[in-house]
N, C-alpha and C positions, 0 to 999 in steps of 0.2 A: 236665061234669056237675056240677050244683050239689048239694052234700050235702043230704040230707033233714033238715029241721028236726026231724022226728019222730025220726030216728035220733040226732041230737044230744041231744034231750031224753032218749031212752031210755038212751044211754050216759052222760049226766050223772048220771042216777039211779043207774046201776050204779057209777060212779066214787065217788059219795058213800057207797055201801054197802060197797064193796070196792075194786077197782081195775080199770082197763081197759087191757089190753095192746094194743100196736100190731097184733098178730096178730088180735085180735078185730075191730078196725076193718077190716082188709083182708078178713077173712072175711065181715063184714056187707056191705061194698061189693060183694064178688064174688057172694055168694049172694042178697042181697036186691035189689041194684041191677043185677045181671047184667053186671058188668064182668069179663070173662074175660081180656082181653089184659093181660099183665104190665106193660107200659109204661103203659097207661092206668090200670091198677089202682094203680100206684105214684103217678102224678100225682093221681088222685082221692083217694088216702089222704092225701097231703101237703096237698091243698086242704082235706080234711075236718079234719085236725089243726089247720090254721090257723084255721078257723072254730070248732072245738071249744075251742081255747085262747082265741080271741077272745070267746067267750061270757062269760069271766071267772069261770066256775063251776068250772073244773078247772085243775090244774097238772100239769106234766110232771116226771118224775124217773125214778129207777131204784132198785133195791133197795140199801140201804146195805151197805157192806162188812162191818159188824159184825152184820148180821142183824136190826137193830132198825128195821124199817119201810122207808119210801121216803125217799131223799135227793132233795129237790126241786131241780130245775135253776133257779136264780135268774138267769134271762136273758130277754131279749126274745123274743117269739114267732118273729121272723125267725131268731134264733140257734138256737132249738129246732129249727126246720124244717131249717136247715143241718146241725145235728148229726145229726138223724135221717137225713137224706139221705146224709151221709158214712158213718154207721155201717151203713146199708142197703147202700151200695156195698161196704163192707168185708165185710159178711156174705155177699154174693154169691148170695142167694136170697131168697125171700119170708120175712118174719119169722114166727117160730113162738113158742110160749109161752116167756116169759122172755127174749126178744130185744129189745134196743135201748132201749125206753122203756115206761113205764107212766104212766097218768093217774089221778089221784085228785082227789076233791073239794077245792076250795080251802079251806084251814083258815080257820075263822071267828075273827075278832079278838075 
């Protein structure tokens, strides 16, 4: 399944205003695109994240240990996908709020 460009646009707007967690992406793909099978949902989520990051409008990261915002993962998209996949394996379930990764609007230079 190809990620909806409308969904990418919607979540890019959200990421610029706040942050978008992996859990939200999986929920949107499940609820709005009808992907119920966990294996298909994971594959669709990782494909979506690849396209989401490929837009150049968002970056991936996680909450900084000192509580001061998001620590951006400065790595290629393929490495972000590998990291998410590995952490998802370690999690052993569908991501929930606060799990694995969040996406925020790319900082403007």
